[in-house]
C-alpha positions in Angstrom: 41.9 -57.5 -6.9 38.4 -58.7 -6.5 37.5 -61.1 -9.3 41.0 -61.0 -10.8 44.0 -63.2 -10.3 47.7 -62.2 -9.9 49.9 -63.3 -12.8 52.9 -65.5 -12.0 55.2 -62.6 -12.6 53.3 -60.5 -10.0 53.2 -63.3 -7.5 57.0 -63.6 -7.8 57.4 -59.8 -7.2 55.2 -60.0 -4.1 57.1 -63.0 -2.8 60.5 -61.4 -3.3 59.3 -58.2 -1.7 58.6 -60.1 1.5 61.7 -62.2 1.8 64.6 -61.9 4.2 65.3 -58.6 5.9 62.4 -57.0 4.1 59.9 -59.1 6.0 58.4 -57.2 9.0 59.0 -60.3 11.3 62.6 -60.9 10.2 64.8 -61.6 13.2 61.9 -61.3 15.7 60.1 -63.8 17.8 56.7 -63.8 19.4 56.6 -63.5 23.2 55.6 -66.6 25.1 52.4 -64.8 26.2 51.5 -64.1 22.6 52.2 -67.7 21.6 49.9 -68.9 24.4 47.1 -66.5 23.2 47.5 -67.8 19.6 47.4 -71.4 20.9 44.2 -70.8 23.0 42.6 -69.0 20.1 42.7 -72.1 17.9 42.3 -74.9 20.5 39.3 -77.2 21.0 36.0 -76.2 19.2 37.6 -73.1 17.8 40.0 -75.2 15.6 38.7 -75.5 12.0 39.6 -79.2 12.1 37.9 -80.0 15.4 35.8 -83.1 15.2 36.9 -83.7 11.6 39.1 -86.4 10.2 41.2 -86.7 7.0 40.0 -89.2 4.5 42.3 -92.2 3.6 43.2 -90.5 0.3 44.1 -87.2 2.1 46.3 -89.1 4.6 48.1 -90.8 1.8 48.7 -87.5 0.0 50.0 -85.9 3.2 52.3 -88.9 3.8 53.8 -88.7 0.3 54.3 -85.0 0.5 56.2 -85.4 3.8 58.3 -88.1 2.4 59.3 -85.9 -0.6 60.1 -83.0 1.7 62.3 -85.3 3.9 64.2 -86.5 0.8 65.0 -82.9 -0.2 66.7 -82.1 3.2 
């Protein structure tokens, strides 16, 4: 799909094809050793946000999104 975009209909099909029991990780959990590897792989300087900070506008946007999500629960 280089240079092209999926239509909304196609995105919906892809989404539905990966939900529930059809998802390869359905009902499975990562082992503790795997979780530790994943954690180490993105810690410190390897983390894309390392040394960066959100702007005030970004923090406000995140805060509003979290509030909306909390209200829906």
